Biotite code that builds the C-alpha atoms (Angstrom):
import biotite.structure as struc

atoms = struc.array([
    struc.Atom([-22.276, 12.071, -24.958], chain_id="A", res_id=1, res_name="UNK", atom_name="CA", element="C"),
    struc.Atom([-23.035, 12.432, -21.095], chain_id="A", res_id=2, res_name="UNK", atom_name="CA", element="C"),
    struc.Atom([-20.497, 15.200, -20.563], chain_id="A", res_id=3, res_name="UNK", atom_name="CA", element="C"),
    struc.Atom([-19.924, 16.247, -17.759], chain_id="A", res_id=4, res_name="UNK", atom_name="CA", element="C"),
    struc.Atom([-23.176, 15.137, -16.198], chain_id="A", res_id=5, res_name="UNK", atom_name="CA", element="C"),
    struc.Atom([-26.401, 13.300, -16.949], chain_id="A", res_id=6, res_name="UNK", atom_name="CA", element="C"),
    struc.Atom([-29.271, 15.281, -17.974], chain_id="A", res_id=7, res_name="UNK", atom_name="CA", element="C"),
    struc.Atom([-32.211, 15.235, -15.687], chain_id="A", res_id=8, res_name="UNK", atom_name="CA", element="C"),
    struc.Atom([-34.971, 12.925, -16.520], chain_id="A", res_id=9, res_name="UNK", atom_name="CA", element="C"),
    struc.Atom([-37.481, 13.017, -18.151], chain_id="A", res_id=10, res_name="UNK", atom_name="CA", element="C"),
    struc.Atom([-35.095, 13.939, -20.846], chain_id="A", res_id=11, res_name="UNK", atom_name="CA", element="C"),
    struc.Atom([-35.930, 16.701, -23.217], chain_id="A", res_id=12, res_name="UNK", atom_name="CA", element="C"),
    struc.Atom([-36.952, 15.814, -26.759], chain_id="A", res_id=13, res_name="UNK", atom_name="CA", element="C"),
    struc.Atom([-33.455, 16.398, -28.322], chain_id="A", res_id=14, res_name="UNK", atom_name="CA", element="C"),
    struc.Atom([-31.846, 14.368, -25.690], chain_id="A", res_id=15, res_name="UNK", atom_name="CA", element="C"),
    struc.Atom([-34.462, 11.578, -26.199], chain_id="A", res_id=16, res_name="UNK", atom_name="CA", element="C"),
    struc.Atom([-34.078, 11.744, -30.008], chain_id="A", res_id=17, res_name="UNK", atom_name="CA", element="C"),
    struc.Atom([-30.345, 11.385, -29.639], chain_id="A", res_id=18, res_name="UNK", atom_name="CA", element="C"),
    struc.Atom([-30.516, 8.361, -27.335], chain_id="A", res_id=19, res_name="UNK", atom_name="CA", element="C"),
    struc.Atom([-33.060, 6.513, -29.473], chain_id="A", res_id=20, res_name="UNK", atom_name="CA", element="C"),
    struc.Atom([-30.649, 7.174, -32.783], chain_id="A", res_id=21, res_name="UNK", atom_name="CA", element="C"),
    struc.Atom([-27.595, 6.371, -30.879], chain_id="A", res_id=22, res_name="UNK", atom_name="CA", element="C"),
    struc.Atom([-25.239, 3.302, -31.500], chain_id="A", res_id=23, res_name="UNK", atom_name="CA", element="C"),
    struc.Atom([-22.997, 3.811, -28.593], chain_id="A", res_id=24, res_name="UNK", atom_name="CA", element="C"),
    struc.Atom([-23.511, 5.712, -25.212], chain_id="A", res_id=25, res_name="UNK", atom_name="CA", element="C"),
    struc.Atom([-20.184, 7.876, -24.851], chain_id="A", res_id=26, res_name="UNK", atom_name="CA", element="C"),
    struc.Atom([-19.747, 9.109, -21.370], chain_id="A", res_id=27, res_name="UNK", atom_name="CA", element="C"),
    struc.Atom([-17.256, 11.631, -19.992], chain_id="A", res_id=28, res_name="UNK", atom_name="CA", element="C"),
    struc.Atom([-14.794, 13.342, -22.384], chain_id="A", res_id=29, res_name="UNK", atom_name="CA", element="C"),
    struc.Atom([-11.195, 14.274, -20.880], chain_id="A", res_id=30, res_name="UNK", atom_name="CA", element="C"),
    struc.Atom([-12.704, 13.957, -17.316], chain_id="A", res_id=31, res_name="UNK", atom_name="CA", element="C"),
    struc.Atom([-9.160, 14.732, -15.753], chain_id="A", res_id=32, res_name="UNK", atom_name="CA", element="C"),
    struc.Atom([-8.866, 18.144, -17.481], chain_id="A", res_id=33, res_name="UNK", atom_name="CA", element="C"),
    struc.Atom([-10.051, 21.233, -15.885], chain_id="A", res_id=34, res_name="UNK", atom_name="CA", element="C"),
    struc.Atom([-10.927, 22.977, -19.015], chain_id="A", res_id=35, res_name="UNK", atom_name="CA", element="C"),
    struc.Atom([-12.803, 19.853, -20.339], chain_id="A", res_id=36, res_name="UNK", atom_name="CA", element="C"),
    struc.Atom([-14.680, 17.286, -18.331], chain_id="A", res_id=37, res_name="UNK", atom_name="CA", element="C"),
    struc.Atom([-13.446, 18.334, -15.038], chain_id="A", res_id=38, res_name="UNK", atom_name="CA", element="C"),
    struc.Atom([-15.123, 15.775, -12.821], chain_id="A", res_id=39, res_name="UNK", atom_name="CA", element="C"),
    struc.Atom([-13.595, 13.591, -9.942], chain_id="A", res_id=40, res_name="UNK", atom_name="CA", element="C"),
    struc.Atom([-12.984, 9.939, -9.923], chain_id="A", res_id=41, res_name="UNK", atom_name="CA", element="C"),
    struc.Atom([-15.696, 9.749, -7.041], chain_id="A", res_id=42, res_name="UNK", atom_name="CA", element="C"),
    struc.Atom([-18.374, 11.855, -8.580], chain_id="A", res_id=43, res_name="UNK", atom_name="CA", element="C"),
    struc.Atom([-17.848, 9.684, -11.851], chain_id="A", res_id=44, res_name="UNK", atom_name="CA", element="C"),
    struc.Atom([-18.000, 6.435, -10.034], chain_id="A", res_id=45, res_name="UNK", atom_name="CA", element="C"),
    struc.Atom([-21.218, 7.838, -8.050], chain_id="A", res_id=46, res_name="UNK", atom_name="CA", element="C"),
    struc.Atom([-22.881, 8.493, -11.306], chain_id="A", res_id=47, res_name="UNK", atom_name="CA", element="C"),
    struc.Atom([-21.919, 5.315, -13.161], chain_id="A", res_id=48, res_name="UNK", atom_name="CA", element="C"),
    struc.Atom([-25.079, 3.048, -12.193], chain_id="A", res_id=49, res_name="UNK", atom_name="CA", element="C"),
    struc.Atom([-27.164, 5.979, -13.967], chain_id="A", res_id=50, res_name="UNK", atom_name="CA", element="C"),
    struc.Atom([-24.901, 5.620, -17.075], chain_id="A", res_id=51, res_name="UNK", atom_name="CA", element="C"),
    struc.Atom([-25.670, 1.686, -17.067], chain_id="A", res_id=52, res_name="UNK", atom_name="CA", element="C"),
    struc.Atom([-29.305, 2.246, -16.344], chain_id="A", res_id=53, res_name="UNK", atom_name="CA", element="C"),
    struc.Atom([-29.659, 4.698, -19.489], chain_id="A", res_id=54, res_name="UNK", atom_name="CA", element="C"),
    struc.Atom([-27.468, 2.160, -21.760], chain_id="A", res_id=55, res_name="UNK", atom_name="CA", element="C"),
    struc.Atom([-29.644, -0.711, -20.771], chain_id="A", res_id=56, res_name="UNK", atom_name="CA", element="C"),
    struc.Atom([-32.687, 1.277, -21.184], chain_id="A", res_id=57, res_name="UNK", atom_name="CA", element="C"),
    struc.Atom([-31.729, 2.257, -24.729], chain_id="A", res_id=58, res_name="UNK", atom_name="CA", element="C"),
    struc.Atom([-29.863, -0.957, -25.477], chain_id="A", res_id=59, res_name="UNK", atom_name="CA", element="C"),
    struc.Atom([-26.567, 0.861, -26.101], chain_id="A", res_id=60, res_name="UNK", atom_name="CA", element="C"),
    struc.Atom([-23.075, -0.354, -25.388], chain_id="A", res_id=61, res_name="UNK", atom_name="CA", element="C"),
    struc.Atom([-21.241, 1.815, -23.007], chain_id="A", res_id=62, res_name="UNK", atom_name="CA", element="C"),
    struc.Atom([-17.827, 3.701, -23.881], chain_id="A", res_id=63, res_name="UNK", atom_name="CA", element="C"),
    struc.Atom([-15.941, 4.361, -20.693], chain_id="A", res_id=64, res_name="UNK", atom_name="CA", element="C"),
    struc.Atom([-14.645, 7.911, -19.878], chain_id="A", res_id=65, res_name="UNK", atom_name="CA", element="C"),
    struc.Atom([-12.542, 9.303, -22.877], chain_id="A", res_id=66, res_name="UNK", atom_name="CA", element="C"),
    struc.Atom([-9.318, 10.296, -20.957], chain_id="A", res_id=67, res_name="UNK", atom_name="CA", element="C"),
    struc.Atom([-6.040, 11.694, -22.314], chain_id="A", res_id=68, res_name="UNK", atom_name="CA", element="C"),
    struc.Atom([-2.827, 9.769, -22.750], chain_id="A", res_id=69, res_name="UNK", atom_name="CA", element="C"),
    struc.Atom([-0.688, 12.186, -21.075], chain_id="A", res_id=70, res_name="UNK", atom_name="CA", element="C"),
    struc.Atom([-2.531, 12.833, -17.734], chain_id="A", res_id=71, res_name="UNK", atom_name="CA", element="C"),
    struc.Atom([-5.768, 10.682, -18.051], chain_id="A", res_id=72, res_name="UNK", atom_name="CA", element="C"),
    struc.Atom([-4.148, 7.380, -16.994], chain_id="A", res_id=73, res_name="UNK", atom_name="CA", element="C"),
    struc.Atom([-4.103, 8.042, -13.364], chain_id="A", res_id=74, res_name="UNK", atom_name="CA", element="C"),
    struc.Atom([-7.625, 9.490, -13.427], chain_id="A", res_id=75, res_name="UNK", atom_name="CA", element="C"),
    struc.Atom([-8.828, 6.355, -15.332], chain_id="A", res_id=76, res_name="UNK", atom_name="CA", element="C"),
    struc.Atom([-7.064, 3.956, -12.977], chain_id="A", res_id=77, res_name="UNK", atom_name="CA", element="C"),
    struc.Atom([-8.320, 5.827, -9.967], chain_id="A", res_id=78, res_name="UNK", atom_name="CA", element="C"),
    struc.Atom([-11.896, 5.757, -11.208], chain_id="A", res_id=79, res_name="UNK", atom_name="CA", element="C"),
    struc.Atom([-11.573, 2.131, -11.811], chain_id="A", res_id=80, res_name="UNK", atom_name="CA", element="C"),
    struc.Atom([-10.513, 1.561, -8.218], chain_id="A", res_id=81, res_name="UNK", atom_name="CA", element="C"),
    struc.Atom([-13.238, 3.895, -6.833], chain_id="A", res_id=82, res_name="UNK", atom_name="CA", element="C"),
    struc.Atom([-15.785, 1.926, -8.751], chain_id="A", res_id=83, res_name="UNK", atom_name="CA", element="C"),
    struc.Atom([-14.671, -1.383, -7.204], chain_id="A", res_id=84, res_name="UNK", atom_name="CA", element="C"),
    struc.Atom([-14.292, -0.101, -3.806], chain_id="A", res_id=85, res_name="UNK", atom_name="CA", element="C"),
    struc.Atom([-17.818, 1.467, -3.942], chain_id="A", res_id=86, res_name="UNK", atom_name="CA", element="C"),
    struc.Atom([-19.815, -1.567, -5.758], chain_id="A", res_id=87, res_name="UNK", atom_name="CA", element="C"),
    struc.Atom([-17.310, -4.542, -5.032], chain_id="A", res_id=88, res_name="UNK", atom_name="CA", element="C"),
    struc.Atom([-16.943, -4.767, -8.865], chain_id="A", res_id=89, res_name="UNK", atom_name="CA", element="C"),
    struc.Atom([-15.610, -2.702, -11.719], chain_id="A", res_id=90, res_name="UNK", atom_name="CA", element="C"),
    struc.Atom([-17.965, -0.171, -13.200], chain_id="A", res_id=91, res_name="UNK", atom_name="CA", element="C"),
    struc.Atom([-19.532, -1.734, -16.330], chain_id="A", res_id=92, res_name="UNK", atom_name="CA", element="C"),
    struc.Atom([-18.523, -0.538, -19.711], chain_id="A", res_id=93, res_name="UNK", atom_name="CA", element="C"),
    struc.Atom([-18.101, -2.161, -23.104], chain_id="A", res_id=94, res_name="UNK", atom_name="CA", element="C"),
    struc.Atom([-15.340, -0.037, -24.818], chain_id="A", res_id=95, res_name="UNK", atom_name="CA", element="C"),
    struc.Atom([-12.775, 2.131, -23.687], chain_id="A", res_id=96, res_name="UNK", atom_name="CA", element="C"),
    struc.Atom([-11.660, 5.492, -25.134], chain_id="A", res_id=97, res_name="UNK", atom_name="CA", element="C"),
    struc.Atom([-8.323, 7.236, -25.181], chain_id="A", res_id=98, res_name="UNK", atom_name="CA", element="C"),
    struc.Atom([-7.458, 10.544, -26.607], chain_id="A", res_id=99, res_name="UNK", atom_name="CA", element="C"),
    struc.Atom([-4.044, 10.502, -28.002], chain_id="A", res_id=100, res_name="UNK", atom_name="CA", element="C"),
    struc.Atom([-2.540, 13.900, -28.873], chain_id="A", res_id=101, res_name="UNK", atom_name="CA", element="C"),
    struc.Atom([0.477, 13.544, -30.916], chain_id="A", res_id=102, res_name="UNK", atom_name="CA", element="C"),
    struc.Atom([3.282, 15.998, -30.671], chain_id="A", res_id=103, res_name="UNK", atom_name="CA", element="C"),
    struc.Atom([6.314, 15.503, -32.640], chain_id="A", res_id=104, res_name="UNK", atom_name="CA", element="C"),
    struc.Atom([9.220, 14.222, -30.477], chain_id="A", res_id=105, res_name="UNK", atom_name="CA", element="C"),
    struc.Atom([9.955, 10.886, -28.724], chain_id="A", res_id=106, res_name="UNK", atom_name="CA", element="C"),
    struc.Atom([7.305, 8.740, -27.466], chain_id="A", res_id=107, res_name="UNK", atom_name="CA", element="C"),
    struc.Atom([8.750, 8.489, -24.070], chain_id="A", res_id=108, res_name="UNK", atom_name="CA", element="C"),
    struc.Atom([7.962, 12.159, -23.566], chain_id="A", res_id=109, res_name="UNK", atom_name="CA", element="C"),
    struc.Atom([4.176, 11.464, -24.246], chain_id="A", res_id=110, res_name="UNK", atom_name="CA", element="C"),
    struc.Atom([3.397, 8.131, -22.484], chain_id="A", res_id=111, res_name="UNK", atom_name="CA", element="C"),
    struc.Atom([4.207, 7.863, -18.794], chain_id="A", res_id=112, res_name="UNK", atom_name="CA", element="C"),
])
């Protein structure tokens, strides 16, 4: 998982080994949360071409940023908008990811 940054190349032995054995390239974990990923949508969009380059080099499908259901939707939509503004097309990824934390109670309190 590239969280919250991309390691410098050349990759260390552990990173190289992990990438060679991986089946997917997981990217950012809960980027909207200060106590987790804590990365701006602009910084995430700026780093995305490197993400794609790594995925292509290791022939890995890309899993987009894993945001949360409660606060991550706005971050995710803003990230997609920034990608399109910067590159005139959306950032490339194969799968999306959502962390949905269930708290007993009505669904309308969880999903915006």
